[in-house]
N, C-alpha and C positions, 0 to 999 in steps of 0.2 A: 593458514589455520584460522585466524581471526575472522576472515571473510566467511568461511564455512560455518563457524560456530555462531557468529552474530547473525548471519543470513538465516540460518535455521531458527534462531530465536525470534527474528522478525516475522518469519512465516508462521511459526507457532502462535505468537502473540496476536497476529492479525486474524488467524483462524479462530482463536478464542474470542477476540473482540467483535468479530463480525459473524460469529455463529448465529444461526437462526435469523440472519438478516435477509429478508426476501430481496432477490435481485443479485446476490453474490453467487456466481456459478462455481468459481474455483479460485484457489490461491496456490500458486506454484512458484518454484524458483530453483536456482542453482547458485550457490554462494550468495553474493549480495545482489544478484539480478533477480528481482521478484516481480511476478505478474499477478494482478487481481482482476479476474475476468468477471465482468458484470453482464447482465442480461439485456443491456441497452447501450447505445452510443453514450460515451462519457467525456467527450472533449471539453465540455464546460468545466469539468473538475480541474483542468490545468490552470485556468485563471483563478478559480477559488483557492486552490492550493498555493499558488504564487502569492496571492493576497495574504495568505496565512504564513508565508515565509518558507514554504516547501516547494521544491523544484521536482515536478513529476512530468511524465509524458504519457500519451495514450497511443497504443498501437492497435492495429486491426479494428479500430473504431470503438472497441468495447473492453480493452484491456489496459488498466492502469499499470504503468511500468515504473518500477523504482530501481534506481542504480545508485545507491548511496556509496560514499567513500569506503574503500576497503579497510580503513583504519577506524571506522565507526566503533564506538564503545557500546556496551550493552545498555548503559544509562541513556546514551543518545538514541539508541534503537527504541527504547521504551518511550522516549519523548516523541519520536517519529510516529509510532503506533498510536500513542495517546492523542496526537493531533490529527492524524490522517483518518483513523477509523470513524470518528464522529462526522468528518466531512463526507465520507462515503455514505454513511447511514442517512445523513441529511439529504444528500443528492438523490438517493434512491427513494426517499419518501415524497419527493416532489411529484 
């Protein structure tokens, strides 16, 4: 139940934080597995996120995949979005 609720919260928060951001094609997920599809290859984001303390991966060359712990709290989810959204915006502005 927590995974479904917090996963939906992360998706909704990311959609809000990245709304109107050119280059973001889609934000989708199921439970805590979330994908952020961009309009370009984004493998460089893995290193940037790691330097910022986040562990992400990239699939299909242009989808940032998040698989946070199933026990993540809403507060931790907000911290994740607050840290990741600016990284993605910055990457897309390059």
